[in-house]
TORKOL-4160 file (C-alpha; in steps of 0.2 Angstrom, whole numbers, padded with zeros to 4 digits, m for minus):
313
<pt num="1" X="m0063" Y="0061" Z="m0002"/>
<pt num="2" X="m0072" Y="0061" Z="m0023"/>
<pt num="3" X="m0063" Y="0049" Z="m0033"/>
<pt num="4" X="m0061" Y="0050" Z="m0050"/>
<pt num="5" X="m0053" Y="0038" Z="m0062"/>
<pt num="6" X="m0049" Y="0046" Z="m0076"/>
<pt num="7" X="m0043" Y="0065" Z="m0079"/>
<pt num="8" X="m0057" Y="0064" Z="m0093"/>
<pt num="9" X="m0070" Y="0063" Z="m0079"/>
<pt num="10" X="m0064" Y="0078" Z="m0066"/>
<pt num="11" X="m0065" Y="0097" Z="m0071"/>
<pt num="12" X="m0061" Y="0112" Z="m0058"/>
<pt num="13" X="m0068" Y="0128" Z="m0059"/>
<pt num="14" X="m0061" Y="0130" Z="m0041"/>
<pt num="15" X="m0042" Y="0133" Z="m0037"/>
<pt num="16" X="m0035" Y="0119" Z="m0032"/>
<pt num="17" X="m0019" Y="0113" Z="m0023"/>
<pt num="18" X="m0010" Y="0098" Z="m0031"/>
<pt num="19" X="0002" Y="0083" Z="m0026"/>
<pt num="20" X="0006" Y="0072" Z="m0042"/>
<pt num="21" X="0015" Y="0054" Z="m0037"/>
<pt num="22" X="0013" Y="0037" Z="m0035"/>
<pt num="23" X="0010" Y="0038" Z="m0018"/>
<pt num="24" X="0014" Y="0016" Z="m0012"/>
<pt num="25" X="0013" Y="0016" Z="0003"/>
<pt num="26" X="0004" Y="0028" Z="0010"/>
<pt num="27" X="0018" Y="0031" Z="0021"/>
<pt num="28" X="0022" Y="0043" Z="0037"/>
<pt num="29" X="0032" Y="0053" Z="0023"/>
<pt num="30" X="0019" Y="0055" Z="0010"/>
<pt num="31" X="0005" Y="0059" Z="0025"/>
<pt num="32" X="0015" Y="0073" Z="0031"/>
<pt num="33" X="0015" Y="0080" Z="0012"/>
<pt num="34" X="m0002" Y="0074" Z="0009"/>
<pt num="35" X="m0006" Y="0085" Z="0029"/>
<pt num="36" X="0002" Y="0101" Z="0021"/>
<pt num="37" X="m0006" Y="0102" Z="0006"/>
<pt num="38" X="m0023" Y="0100" Z="0013"/>
<pt num="39" X="m0019" Y="0114" Z="0027"/>
<pt num="40" X="m0015" Y="0125" Z="0014"/>
<pt num="41" X="m0029" Y="0122" Z="0003"/>
<pt num="42" X="m0042" Y="0125" Z="0017"/>
<pt num="43" X="m0034" Y="0139" Z="0020"/>
<pt num="44" X="m0034" Y="0148" Z="0003"/>
<pt num="45" X="m0053" Y="0138" Z="m0001"/>
<pt num="46" X="m0047" Y="0129" Z="m0011"/>
<pt num="47" X="m0047" Y="0112" Z="m0016"/>
<pt num="48" X="m0033" Y="0096" Z="m0013"/>
<pt num="49" X="m0029" Y="0083" Z="m0025"/>
<pt num="50" X="m0020" Y="0074" Z="m0029"/>
<pt num="51" X="m0017" Y="0066" Z="m0045"/>
<pt num="52" X="m0010" Y="0046" Z="m0047"/>
<pt num="53" X="m0009" Y="0034" Z="m0057"/>
<pt num="54" X="m0013" Y="0016" Z="m0061"/>
<pt num="55" X="m0003" Y="0003" Z="m0067"/>
<pt num="56" X="0015" Y="0008" Z="m0059"/>
<pt num="57" X="0024" Y="0019" Z="m0073"/>
<pt num="58" X="0037" Y="0007" Z="m0075"/>
<pt num="59" X="0025" Y="m0008" Z="m0075"/>
<pt num="60" X="0019" Y="0001" Z="m0092"/>
<pt num="61" X="0037" Y="0007" Z="m0099"/>
<pt num="62" X="0047" Y="m0009" Z="m0092"/>
<pt num="63" X="0037" Y="m0023" Z="m0099"/>
<pt num="64" X="0051" Y="m0035" Z="m0089"/>
<pt num="65" X="0051" Y="m0024" Z="m0072"/>
<pt num="66" X="0044" Y="m0035" Z="m0061"/>
<pt num="67" X="0037" Y="m0021" Z="m0050"/>
<pt num="68" X="0029" Y="m0027" Z="m0033"/>
<pt num="69" X="0020" Y="m0015" Z="m0022"/>
<pt num="70" X="0019" Y="m0011" Z="m0006"/>
<pt num="71" X="m0003" Y="m0009" Z="m0006"/>
<pt num="72" X="m0015" Y="m0016" Z="m0021"/>
<pt num="73" X="m0025" Y="0000" Z="m0029"/>
<pt num="74" X="m0040" Y="m0002" Z="m0018"/>
<pt num="75" X="m0030" Y="m0004" Z="m0002"/>
<pt num="76" X="m0019" Y="0013" Z="m0008"/>
<pt num="77" X="m0038" Y="0024" Z="m0011"/>
<pt num="78" X="m0043" Y="0016" Z="0007"/>
<pt num="79" X="m0027" Y="0023" Z="0014"/>
<pt num="80" X="m0029" Y="0039" Z="0006"/>
<pt num="81" X="m0048" Y="0041" Z="0012"/>
<pt num="82" X="m0040" Y="0045" Z="0029"/>
<pt num="83" X="m0032" Y="0060" Z="0024"/>
<pt num="84" X="m0045" Y="0073" Z="0020"/>
<pt num="85" X="m0040" Y="0074" Z="0002"/>
<pt num="86" X="m0056" Y="0083" Z="m0006"/>
<pt num="87" X="m0052" Y="0073" Z="m0021"/>
<pt num="88" X="m0041" Y="0059" Z="m0029"/>
<pt num="89" X="m0040" Y="0054" Z="m0046"/>
<pt num="90" X="m0031" Y="0039" Z="m0051"/>
<pt num="91" X="m0027" Y="0040" Z="m0069"/>
<pt num="92" X="m0022" Y="0026" Z="m0079"/>
<pt num="93" X="m0007" Y="0024" Z="m0083"/>
<pt num="94" X="m0003" Y="0022" Z="m0105"/>
<pt num="95" X="0010" Y="0020" Z="m0116"/>
<pt num="96" X="0000" Y="0034" Z="m0126"/>
<pt num="97" X="m0001" Y="0045" Z="m0108"/>
<pt num="98" X="0019" Y="0044" Z="m0104"/>
<pt num="99" X="0021" Y="0050" Z="m0123"/>
<pt num="100" X="0017" Y="0069" Z="m0121"/>
<pt num="101" X="0028" Y="0081" Z="m0116"/>
<pt num="102" X="0029" Y="0090" Z="m0101"/>
<pt num="103" X="0023" Y="0106" Z="m0107"/>
<pt num="104" X="0006" Y="0098" Z="m0114"/>
<pt num="105" X="0004" Y="0089" Z="m0097"/>
<pt num="106" X="0006" Y="0105" Z="m0089"/>
<pt num="107" X="m0005" Y="0116" Z="m0101"/>
<pt num="108" X="m0019" Y="0102" Z="m0103"/>
<pt num="109" X="m0020" Y="0094" Z="m0086"/>
<pt num="110" X="m0014" Y="0104" Z="m0073"/>
<pt num="111" X="m0019" Y="0120" Z="m0079"/>
<pt num="112" X="m0034" Y="0118" Z="m0091"/>
<pt num="113" X="m0041" Y="0104" Z="m0083"/>
<pt num="114" X="m0035" Y="0103" Z="m0062"/>
<pt num="115" X="m0036" Y="0123" Z="m0064"/>
<pt num="116" X="m0021" Y="0122" Z="m0055"/>
<pt num="117" X="m0016" Y="0138" Z="m0039"/>
<pt num="118" X="m0001" Y="0128" Z="m0033"/>
<pt num="119" X="0009" Y="0113" Z="m0036"/>
<pt num="120" X="0016" Y="0101" Z="m0021"/>
<pt num="121" X="0029" Y="0092" Z="m0030"/>
<pt num="122" X="0047" Y="0083" Z="m0027"/>
<pt num="123" X="0064" Y="0092" Z="m0030"/>
<pt num="124" X="0069" Y="0076" Z="m0039"/>
<pt num="125" X="0053" Y="0073" Z="m0046"/>
<pt num="126" X="0054" Y="0071" Z="m0068"/>
<pt num="127" X="0040" Y="0069" Z="m0078"/>
<pt num="128" X="0034" Y="0068" Z="m0100"/>
<pt num="129" X="0041" Y="0062" Z="m0114"/>
<pt num="130" X="0059" Y="0057" Z="m0107"/>
<pt num="131" X="0056" Y="0063" Z="m0090"/>
<pt num="132" X="0060" Y="0081" Z="m0099"/>
<pt num="133" X="0052" Y="0090" Z="m0087"/>
<pt num="134" X="0061" Y="0096" Z="m0069"/>
<pt num="135" X="0058" Y="0103" Z="m0055"/>
<pt num="136" X="0066" Y="0119" Z="m0062"/>
<pt num="137" X="0055" Y="0119" Z="m0078"/>
<pt num="138" X="0039" Y="0114" Z="m0070"/>
<pt num="139" X="0044" Y="0133" Z="m0061"/>
<pt num="140" X="0044" Y="0143" Z="m0079"/>
<pt num="141" X="0029" Y="0134" Z="m0080"/>
<pt num="142" X="0020" Y="0141" Z="m0065"/>
<pt num="143" X="0027" Y="0156" Z="m0069"/>
<pt num="144" X="0019" Y="0155" Z="m0086"/>
<pt num="145" X="0004" Y="0150" Z="m0080"/>
<pt num="146" X="0004" Y="0158" Z="m0061"/>
<pt num="147" X="0001" Y="0145" Z="m0054"/>
<pt num="148" X="0014" Y="0141" Z="m0039"/>
<pt num="149" X="0028" Y="0129" Z="m0036"/>
<pt num="150" X="0031" Y="0123" Z="m0018"/>
<pt num="151" X="0046" Y="0112" Z="m0018"/>
<pt num="152" X="0047" Y="0098" Z="m0004"/>
<pt num="153" X="0065" Y="0096" Z="m0003"/>
<pt num="154" X="0077" Y="0083" Z="0000"/>
<pt num="155" X="0080" Y="0090" Z="0021"/>
<pt num="156" X="0060" Y="0086" Z="0020"/>
<pt num="157" X="0063" Y="0071" Z="0012"/>
<pt num="158" X="0078" Y="0067" Z="0024"/>
<pt num="159" X="0071" Y="0072" Z="0038"/>
<pt num="160" X="0057" Y="0058" Z="0037"/>
<pt num="161" X="0069" Y="0047" Z="0036"/>
<pt num="162" X="0057" Y="0033" Z="0027"/>
<pt num="163" X="0054" Y="0029" Z="0004"/>
<pt num="164" X="0044" Y="0014" Z="0000"/>
<pt num="165" X="0060" Y="0008" Z="m0008"/>
<pt num="166" X="0067" Y="0006" Z="0011"/>
<pt num="167" X="0047" Y="0001" Z="0017"/>
<pt num="168" X="0051" Y="m0014" Z="0002"/>
<pt num="169" X="0065" Y="m0019" Z="0009"/>
<pt num="170" X="0059" Y="m0023" Z="0026"/>
<pt num="171" X="0043" Y="m0034" Z="0020"/>
<pt num="172" X="0051" Y="m0043" Z="0013"/>
<pt num="173" X="0065" Y="m0047" Z="0024"/>
<pt num="174" X="0051" Y="m0051" Z="0034"/>
<pt num="175" X="0057" Y="m0035" Z="0045"/>
<pt num="176" X="0036" Y="m0031" Z="0048"/>
<pt num="177" X="0041" Y="m0022" Z="0064"/>
<pt num="178" X="0052" Y="m0008" Z="0055"/>
<pt num="179" X="0040" Y="m0009" Z="0042"/>
<pt num="180" X="0023" Y="m0003" Z="0048"/>
<pt num="181" X="0035" Y="0010" Z="0060"/>
<pt num="182" X="0038" Y="0019" Z="0045"/>
<pt num="183" X="0020" Y="0016" Z="0037"/>
<pt num="184" X="0012" Y="0023" Z="0052"/>
<pt num="185" X="0001" Y="0009" Z="0050"/>
<pt num="186" X="0002" Y="m0010" Z="0048"/>
<pt num="187" X="0006" Y="m0020" Z="0033"/>
<pt num="188" X="m0011" Y="m0027" Z="0026"/>
<pt num="189" X="m0015" Y="m0040" Z="0013"/>
<pt num="190" X="m0033" Y="m0041" Z="0006"/>
<pt num="191" X="m0040" Y="m0055" Z="m0006"/>
<pt num="192" X="m0053" Y="m0067" Z="m0002"/>
<pt num="193" X="m0056" Y="m0086" Z="0009"/>
<pt num="194" X="m0053" Y="m0099" Z="m0002"/>
<pt num="195" X="m0058" Y="m0118" Z="0001"/>
<pt num="196" X="m0042" Y="m0125" Z="0003"/>
<pt num="197" X="m0037" Y="m0142" Z="0009"/>
<pt num="198" X="m0042" Y="m0143" Z="0026"/>
<pt num="199" X="m0026" Y="m0151" Z="0030"/>
<pt num="200" X="m0026" Y="m0137" Z="0043"/>
<pt num="201" X="m0044" Y="m0145" Z="0054"/>
<pt num="202" X="m0037" Y="m0161" Z="0055"/>
<pt num="203" X="m0023" Y="m0157" Z="0065"/>
<pt num="204" X="m0034" Y="m0143" Z="0078"/>
<pt num="205" X="m0026" Y="m0125" Z="0067"/>
<pt num="206" X="m0039" Y="m0124" Z="0053"/>
<pt num="207" X="m0034" Y="m0108" Z="0043"/>
<pt num="208" X="m0041" Y="m0096" Z="0031"/>
<pt num="209" X="m0034" Y="m0098" Z="0014"/>
<pt num="210" X="m0032" Y="m0079" Z="0008"/>
<pt num="211" X="m0033" Y="m0077" Z="m0013"/>
<pt num="212" X="m0026" Y="m0063" Z="m0017"/>
<pt num="213" X="m0031" Y="m0056" Z="m0036"/>
<pt num="214" X="m0015" Y="m0044" Z="m0039"/>
<pt num="215" X="m0001" Y="m0050" Z="m0044"/>
<pt num="216" X="0010" Y="m0035" Z="m0042"/>
<pt num="217" X="0006" Y="m0036" Z="m0022"/>
<pt num="218" X="0021" Y="m0037" Z="m0014"/>
<pt num="219" X="0023" Y="m0052" Z="0001"/>
<pt num="220" X="0033" Y="m0054" Z="0012"/>
<pt num="221" X="0045" Y="m0068" Z="0013"/>
<pt num="222" X="0041" Y="m0083" Z="0018"/>
<pt num="223" X="0037" Y="m0090" Z="0036"/>
<pt num="224" X="0026" Y="m0089" Z="0052"/>
<pt num="225" X="0020" Y="m0070" Z="0056"/>
<pt num="226" X="0006" Y="m0063" Z="0071"/>
<pt num="227" X="m0010" Y="m0056" Z="0061"/>
<pt num="228" X="m0025" Y="m0046" Z="0068"/>
<pt num="229" X="m0040" Y="m0044" Z="0057"/>
<pt num="230" X="m0058" Y="m0036" Z="0058"/>
<pt num="231" X="m0071" Y="m0047" Z="0050"/>
<pt num="232" X="m0091" Y="m0044" Z="0054"/>
<pt num="233" X="m0083" Y="m0029" Z="0064"/>
<pt num="234" X="m0076" Y="m0041" Z="0077"/>
<pt num="235" X="m0059" Y="m0038" Z="0081"/>
<pt num="236" X="m0047" Y="m0056" Z="0079"/>
<pt num="237" X="m0030" Y="m0060" Z="0081"/>
<pt num="238" X="m0021" Y="m0075" Z="0073"/>
<pt num="239" X="m0005" Y="m0082" Z="0065"/>
<pt num="240" X="m0002" Y="m0083" Z="0048"/>
<pt num="241" X="0006" Y="m0095" Z="0038"/>
<pt num="242" X="0015" Y="m0090" Z="0021"/>
<pt num="243" X="0025" Y="m0103" Z="0013"/>
<pt num="244" X="0026" Y="m0119" Z="0002"/>
<pt num="245" X="0019" Y="m0133" Z="0015"/>
<pt num="246" X="0035" Y="m0140" Z="0014"/>
<pt num="247" X="0029" Y="m0153" Z="0028"/>
<pt num="248" X="0015" Y="m0160" Z="0018"/>
<pt num="249" X="0025" Y="m0159" Z="0002"/>
<pt num="250" X="0016" Y="m0143" Z="m0002"/>
<pt num="251" X="0017" Y="m0138" Z="m0022"/>
<pt num="252" X="0012" Y="m0119" Z="m0023"/>
<pt num="253" X="0018" Y="m0104" Z="m0009"/>
<pt num="254" X="0000" Y="m0102" Z="0001"/>
<pt num="255" X="m0007" Y="m0089" Z="0014"/>
<pt num="256" X="m0015" Y="m0099" Z="0026"/>
<pt num="257" X="m0020" Y="m0088" Z="0044"/>
<pt num="258" X="m0026" Y="m0095" Z="0058"/>
<pt num="259" X="m0038" Y="m0083" Z="0070"/>
<pt num="260" X="m0039" Y="m0089" Z="0089"/>
<pt num="261" X="m0058" Y="m0089" Z="0096"/>
<pt num="262" X="m0065" Y="m0089" Z="0078"/>
<pt num="263" X="m0077" Y="m0099" Z="0073"/>
<pt num="264" X="m0087" Y="m0091" Z="0059"/>
<pt num="265" X="m0089" Y="m0100" Z="0041"/>
<pt num="266" X="m0081" Y="m0086" Z="0030"/>
<pt num="267" X="m0076" Y="m0093" Z="0014"/>
<pt num="268" X="m0079" Y="m0082" Z="0001"/>
<pt num="269" X="m0076" Y="m0066" Z="0011"/>
<pt num="270" X="m0065" Y="m0051" Z="0006"/>
<pt num="271" X="m0054" Y="m0048" Z="0022"/>
<pt num="272" X="m0041" Y="m0039" Z="0027"/>
<pt num="273" X="m0025" Y="m0045" Z="0038"/>
<pt num="274" X="m0014" Y="m0035" Z="0046"/>
<pt num="275" X="0003" Y="m0041" Z="0049"/>
<pt num="276" X="0008" Y="m0036" Z="0068"/>
<pt num="277" X="0026" Y="m0047" Z="0070"/>
<pt num="278" X="0038" Y="m0061" Z="0060"/>
<pt num="279" X="0038" Y="m0076" Z="0070"/>
<pt num="280" X="0049" Y="m0088" Z="0064"/>
<pt num="281" X="0055" Y="m0095" Z="0047"/>
<pt num="282" X="0046" Y="m0109" Z="0038"/>
<pt num="283" X="0051" Y="m0128" Z="0041"/>
<pt num="284" X="0051" Y="m0144" Z="0037"/>
<pt num="285" X="0046" Y="m0154" Z="0050"/>
<pt num="286" X="0051" Y="m0174" Z="0050"/>
<pt num="287" X="0031" Y="m0176" Z="0055"/>
<pt num="288" X="0016" Y="m0170" Z="0057"/>
<pt num="289" X="0016" Y="m0174" Z="0077"/>
<pt num="290" X="0031" Y="m0162" Z="0073"/>
<pt num="291" X="0022" Y="m0149" Z="0063"/>
<pt num="292" X="0007" Y="m0148" Z="0079"/>
<pt num="293" X="0020" Y="m0147" Z="0093"/>
<pt num="294" X="0029" Y="m0133" Z="0085"/>
<pt num="295" X="0010" Y="m0123" Z="0080"/>
<pt num="296" X="0006" Y="m0122" Z="0098"/>
<pt num="297" X="0022" Y="m0115" Z="0102"/>
<pt num="298" X="0019" Y="m0101" Z="0090"/>
<pt num="299" X="0001" Y="m0098" Z="0095"/>
<pt num="300" X="0007" Y="m0097" Z="0112"/>
<pt num="301" X="0020" Y="m0084" Z="0108"/>
<pt num="302" X="0009" Y="m0076" Z="0096"/>
<pt num="303" X="m0004" Y="m0076" Z="0112"/>
<pt num="304" X="0011" Y="m0064" Z="0121"/>
<pt num="305" X="0015" Y="m0056" Z="0106"/>
<pt num="306" X="m0005" Y="m0052" Z="0106"/>
<pt num="307" X="m0004" Y="m0049" Z="0125"/>
<pt num="308" X="0010" Y="m0035" Z="0128"/>
<pt num="309" X="0004" Y="m0025" Z="0110"/>
<pt num="310" X="m0014" Y="m0025" Z="0114"/>
<pt num="311" X="m0022" Y="m0034" Z="0131"/>
<pt num="312" X="m0025" Y="m0048" Z="0138"/>
<pt num="313" X="m0036" Y="m0064" Z="0132"/>
């Protein structure tokens, strides 16, 4: 998959099959749409192109909106790279970009730049200044500029029965199993390992403290989770706590991962944490001893879950 970070850097003299959207989550519904796009493009010897936007349009158009996304842009790229797409274009979304009319968008971008032969678009998709471009208008533009328009119907979407909004709510509620089922992969957190206060090491549960730079990244609710990661080509499992560490009077929210049977120095390393299952709510314990006792119980429960999903450790 070739990646272009601006429409100005891409022009096609070959016909393209195109879809447009945010594709946050790249979930099983998105994958169905992309699979159809890729398959049809190959059949017609066309290039499959996905045009997406970053930042999310609502971040730009609704300044006070606190938008949280399932994927960071790098996670989205990684997921889309596995779909078989030929080209991914990530267009910066700005106030200026939002002010062009739907006609100008179709003529200058879809037709002149992308050389669109077929457009795959949702039945309720709207674009252009004041969202003046709806599906019927896109069909008119298709007739005018000689490209086909394939509607992603409401029936298609209902048949998939999944949406990014639904998945976000599941993650926010700690319903990771449901979220992962509808994503088609394990929800992930990506960040660098930073120095903490080493409290975990003092009580026998050393942790990797994850620093996520992207403030727009959606986090699950506070609590303990079963997780896995791949570090230096080694698959490792563990448990993660997201929260404020009330037992030790923590002030800021932290993301701490305790890996089982793993002792490598991974400070400053960029890692990806896949969240497998929710364990329990965060709570304040009466003593450090009570906390240690609970962590030992958490570990045994996590190991049973991992054994049930994967293999005997």
